[in-house]
C-alpha positions in Angstrom: 17.4 -29.2 -115.6 20.8 -28.2 -114.2 22.5 -30.1 -111.5 25.6 -29.0 -109.6 27.3 -31.6 -107.4 28.4 -30.0 -104.1 30.9 -31.5 -101.7 29.5 -34.4 -99.7 25.8 -35.1 -99.9 24.5 -31.8 -101.3 23.2 -31.4 -104.8 21.8 -28.1 -106.1 19.2 -28.4 -108.9 17.4 -25.8 -111.0 14.3 -27.0 -113.0 10.8 -26.2 -114.1 8.9 -28.2 -111.7 6.0 -29.0 -114.2 8.1 -31.6 -115.9 10.6 -32.4 -113.2 11.8 -36.0 -112.9 14.6 -37.5 -110.9 15.5 -41.0 -109.8 16.3 -40.1 -106.2 14.1 -38.7 -103.3 15.1 -35.6 -101.5 15.5 -35.1 -97.7 15.4 -31.3 -97.7 13.8 -28.8 -100.3 14.2 -25.1 -100.1 11.7 -22.7 -101.9 13.2 -19.3 -101.2 11.0 -16.4 -102.5 9.6 -18.7 -105.2 6.0 -19.6 -104.5 4.6 -16.0 -104.7 5.8 -15.9 -108.3 4.1 -19.2 -109.4 0.4 -18.9 -110.1 -1.6 -20.3 -107.3 -3.6 -22.6 -109.5 -0.2 -24.4 -110.2 0.6 -24.9 -106.5 -1.2 -28.2 -106.0 0.6 -29.8 -109.0 3.9 -28.3 -107.7 3.5 -29.9 -104.3 2.4 -33.3 -105.7 5.7 -33.2 -107.8 7.6 -32.4 -104.6 5.7 -35.2 -102.8 6.7 -37.7 -105.5 10.3 -36.7 -104.9 10.1 -36.8 -101.1 10.7 -39.6 -98.6 9.0 -40.1 -95.3 11.3 -37.6 -93.5 11.5 -34.9 -96.1 11.4 -31.2 -94.8 10.5 -28.3 -97.1 11.5 -24.8 -96.1 9.4 -22.1 -97.7 10.2 -18.4 -97.5 7.6 -15.9 -98.8 6.5 -12.3 -98.3 4.1 -12.0 -95.4 0.7 -11.7 -97.2 -0.6 -8.5 -95.5 2.8 -6.9 -96.1 2.7 -7.8 -99.8 -0.9 -6.6 -100.1 0.3 -3.2 -98.8 3.1 -3.2 -101.4 0.6 -4.0 -104.1 -1.5 -1.0 -103.0 1.3 1.5 -102.4 4.5 0.5 -104.2 3.7 -1.4 -107.3 7.0 -0.5 -108.8 8.6 -3.0 -106.5 6.5 -5.9 -107.8 7.5 -8.6 -110.4 5.4 -9.8 -113.2 3.7 -12.3 -110.9 3.8 -11.2 -107.2 0.9 -12.5 -105.3 0.1 -12.8 -101.6 -0.2 -16.4 -100.4 -2.6 -16.8 -97.6 -1.8 -19.7 -95.3 -5.2 -21.4 -96.0 -4.5 -21.4 -99.8 -1.0 -22.8 -99.2 -2.2 -25.5 -96.8 -4.7 -26.8 -99.3 -2.0 -27.2 -101.9 0.4 -28.7 -99.5 -2.1 -31.1 -97.9 -2.9 -32.6 -101.3 0.7 -33.9 -101.3 0.6 -35.1 -97.6 2.7 -32.3 -96.2 1.8 -30.6 -92.9 3.0 -27.4 -91.3 5.6 -28.1 -88.8 6.4 -24.5 -88.0 5.3 -21.0 -89.3 6.5 -17.6 -88.3 6.6 -14.1 -89.4 9.4 -11.6 -89.0 10.9 -8.4 -90.1 13.6 -8.5 -92.8 13.4 -5.3 -94.8 10.8 -3.4 -92.8 9.9 -2.6 -89.2 6.8 -4.6 -89.9 6.7 -8.4 -90.2 7.3 -8.5 -94.0 8.3 -12.1 -94.4 7.3 -15.6 -93.4 9.2 -18.8 -93.1 7.2 -22.1 -93.2 8.6 -25.5 -92.5 6.6 -28.5 -93.9 7.1 -32.1 -92.9 5.8 -35.1 -94.8 2.6 -36.8 -93.3 -0.8 -35.8 -92.4 -1.7 -34.5 -89.0 -3.5 -37.6 -87.7 -0.3 -39.6 -88.1 1.3 -37.6 -85.4 -1.5 -37.6 -82.9 0.1 -40.6 -81.2 3.1 -38.4 -80.3 1.0 -35.5 -79.2 0.0 -37.1 -75.9 3.6 -37.3 -74.9 4.3 -33.5 -74.9 4.5 -31.6 -71.7 1.8 -29.2 -72.8 -0.6 -32.0 -73.5 0.0 -33.8 -70.2 -0.7 -30.5 -68.4 -3.8 -29.9 -70.5 -5.1 -33.3 -69.8 -4.6 -32.9 -66.0 -6.5 -29.6 -66.1 -9.3 -31.1 -68.1 -9.5 -34.0 -65.7 -9.4 -31.8 -62.7 -12.2 -29.4 -63.9 -14.4 -32.1 -65.3 -15.0 -33.6 -61.9 
């Protein structure tokens, strides 16, 4: 493992996550164009490692190629691929992240190198979905939805 102390509260680390161990927990973890190069069968262990090194407020930012776009590259432009370059469907990714108590906070696709949506950005937060249900009733959308349900259920 290599650690580089930044100014202030930032520390940059590079490590093989299979044997990663550190005495502190992290608030923010970035996985930029990494997961598509790690075999899918290793993702659950990876996120469990990240979970052990996370606190209750940890955020993970994931940046990956959009799966349909990467499938197209695999079919049509194999010379652009690396040794392991696999599409990561959201359902597979969610299974791995849920095992470590992470939930999707936000997911969006966008164009980076193509006119098509070729990349995805996913933000994960610590904690399972049901832990956040209490806050759900406070949102404007849920208040309006409840009013509509009550109105049409009469």
